C-alpha positions in Angstrom: 18.2 3.4 -7.2 16.1 2.9 -10.3 12.4 3.7 -10.4 10.2 1.6 -8.1 6.7 0.9 -9.3 4.0 0.2 -6.8 0.5 -0.9 -7.9 -2.3 -0.5 -5.3 -5.4 -2.7 -5.4 -8.4 -2.0 -3.3 -12.1 -1.3 -3.4 -13.8 2.0 -4.1 -13.9 3.9 -0.8 -11.1 2.0 0.9 -8.6 4.7 0.4 -6.0 3.1 -2.0 -5.6 6.4 -3.8 -5.1 8.3 -0.5 -2.6 5.7 0.7 -0.7 6.0 -2.6 -0.7 9.8 -2.2 0.6 9.7 1.3 3.6 7.5 0.4 4.3 9.7 -2.7 4.4 12.8 -0.6 6.6 11.2 2.1 9.0 10.0 -0.6 9.1 13.4 -2.3 9.7 15.1 1.1 12.6 12.7 1.6 14.6 13.4 -1.6 12.7 11.4 -4.2 12.1 14.1 -6.8 10.4 11.5 -8.9 7.3 10.6 -6.8 4.3 10.3 -9.0 0.9 9.0 -8.0 -1.3 8.0 -11.0 -4.9 7.3 -9.9 -7.1 5.4 -12.2 -10.7 6.5 -12.3 -13.6 5.1 -14.2 -17.2 4.3 -13.4 -16.1 2.5 -10.2 -18.6 2.5 -7.3 -18.0 2.0 -3.6 -16.8 -1.5 -3.1 -15.8 -2.2 -6.7 -12.2 -3.2 -7.5 -10.0 -0.3 -8.3 -6.2 0.3 -8.7 -3.8 3.1 -8.4 -0.2 3.5 -9.5 2.8 5.0 -7.7 6.2 5.5 -9.2 9.2 6.6 -7.0 12.6 7.6 -8.2 15.5 10.0 -7.4 15.1 11.5 -10.9 12.0 13.3 -12.3 9.5 10.8 -13.9 7.9 11.6 -17.2 6.0 8.4 -17.8 2.5 8.9 -16.2 1.0 5.7 -17.6 -0.6 3.1 -15.3 1.8 0.4 -14.1 1.8 -2.9 -15.9 4.9 -4.6 -14.5 5.1 -3.5 -10.8 7.9 -4.1 -8.4 5.4 -4.1 -5.6 1.7 -4.9 -5.4 -0.3 -3.6 -2.4 -3.7 -5.3 -1.8 -6.1 -3.6 0.7 -8.6 -6.5 0.7 -7.5 -10.2 0.4 -11.0 -11.0 -1.0 -9.8 -9.2 -4.2 -7.6 -12.3 -4.9 -10.8 -14.1 -6.0 -11.8 -11.2 -8.4 -8.6 -9.7 -9.8 -5.2 -11.1 -10.8 -3.3 -8.7 -8.5 0.0 -10.4 -9.3 -0.4 -9.9 -13.1 2.9 -8.5 -14.5 4.7 -8.6 -11.1 8.4 -8.6 -11.6 10.2 -11.9 -10.8 11.8 -10.4 -7.7 8.6 -8.6 -6.8 6.8 -8.1 -3.5 3.1 -8.4 -2.6 1.8 -6.6 0.5 -1.5 -8.2 1.6 -4.2 -7.2 4.1 -5.4 -10.6 5.3 -6.4 -12.4 8.5 -4.7 -15.5 7.1 -1.1 -16.5 7.7 1.6 -16.3 5.1 1.5 -20.1 4.7 -2.0 -19.9 3.3 -0.8 -18.3 0.1 1.1 -19.5 -3.0 2.2 -16.8 -5.4 4.9 -18.9 -7.0 7.9 -17.9 -4.8 7.6 -14.1 -4.6 8.2 -12.2 -1.4 4.9 -11.7 0.5 4.1 -9.5 3.5 0.9 -10.1 5.4 -0.9 -8.4 8.2 -4.5 -8.4 9.5 -4.8 -4.6 8.8 -8.6 -4.7 9.4 -8.1 -5.9 13.0 -5.1 -3.7 13.7 -6.9 -0.6 12.4 -9.9 -1.3 14.5 -7.5 -1.8 17.5 -6.1 1.7 16.8 -9.6 3.1 17.0 -10.5 3.5 13.3 -14.0 2.5 11.9 -14.4 -1.0 10.3 -12.9 -1.1 6.9 -10.6 1.9 7.2 -7.3 0.2 6.2 -5.4 2.7 4.1 -3.1 3.9 6.9 -2.5 0.4 8.2 -1.5 -1.0 4.8 1.1 1.8 4.6 2.6 0.5 7.8 2.7 -3.1 6.3 4.3 -1.7 3.1 7.0 0.2 5.1 7.8 -3.0 7.1 8.4 -5.0 3.9 9.9 -2.2 1.8 12.1 0.3 3.6 12.6 3.2 1.2 11.3 6.2 3.1 12.0 6.6 6.9 8.9 5.2 8.7 8.8 8.3 11.0 8.4 10.5 8.0 5.6 8.4 6.7 3.8 8.5 10.1 4.2 12.3 10.0 2.6 12.4 6.5 -0.2 10.2 7.7 -1.0 12.6 10.6 -0.8 15.6 8.2 -3.2 13.9 5.7 -5.7 13.0 8.3 -5.5 16.3 10.3 -9.0 16.7 11.8 -9.9 13.0 11.0 -8.3 10.9 13.7 -4.7 11.6 12.8 -3.3 9.8 15.9 -5.5 6.7 15.3 -4.4 6.6 11.7 -0.7 6.8 12.6 -1.3 4.2 15.3 -2.9 1.8 12.7 0.2 2.2 10.6 2.5 1.6 13.5 0.6 -1.5 14.6 0.6 -2.9 11.1 4.4 -2.1 10.8 5.0 -4.1 14.0 2.7 -7.0 13.1 3.6 -7.7 9.5 5.1 -11.0 8.6 7.4 -11.1 5.6 8.4 -14.3 3.8 8.2 -16.2 0.5 5.0 -17.6 -0.9 
């Protein structure tokens, strides 16, 4: 498998960087020696649009630059679609994973694969505070892109959130995994 490039879009404080780190660690622990998370920091404030890059490969990765042509785009807040061109540079056979209360049919991304889930509601159902969506969006990503065993990802979520509702975070991911719709939009 060649390198897979995943660009994460969220808002400052939503946990896009933590979500990216969790997936990178789970991938590394499952044989992907090239699992590199490249956070992008600036003068962002809580609530401001941010992005992070994650590159996964079986071989060591030397390119640590931010992703410009992603295979996958993960969006933690559907309202970002009005502020940021999240699909910019997305490869022709790309995938968008979107946290949204709207159905798949509400979107038109020009025929790319789209995975949608109401991660906000599912995370709240799992017992997480409002707006805590990073664990849930990982579940939606795993449903749409099966690269690392989901149970391994759940274990990494619990390890990352040890002492901070690990079971609720894992449950948010599981609920999102089970309630993600994948299609073309």
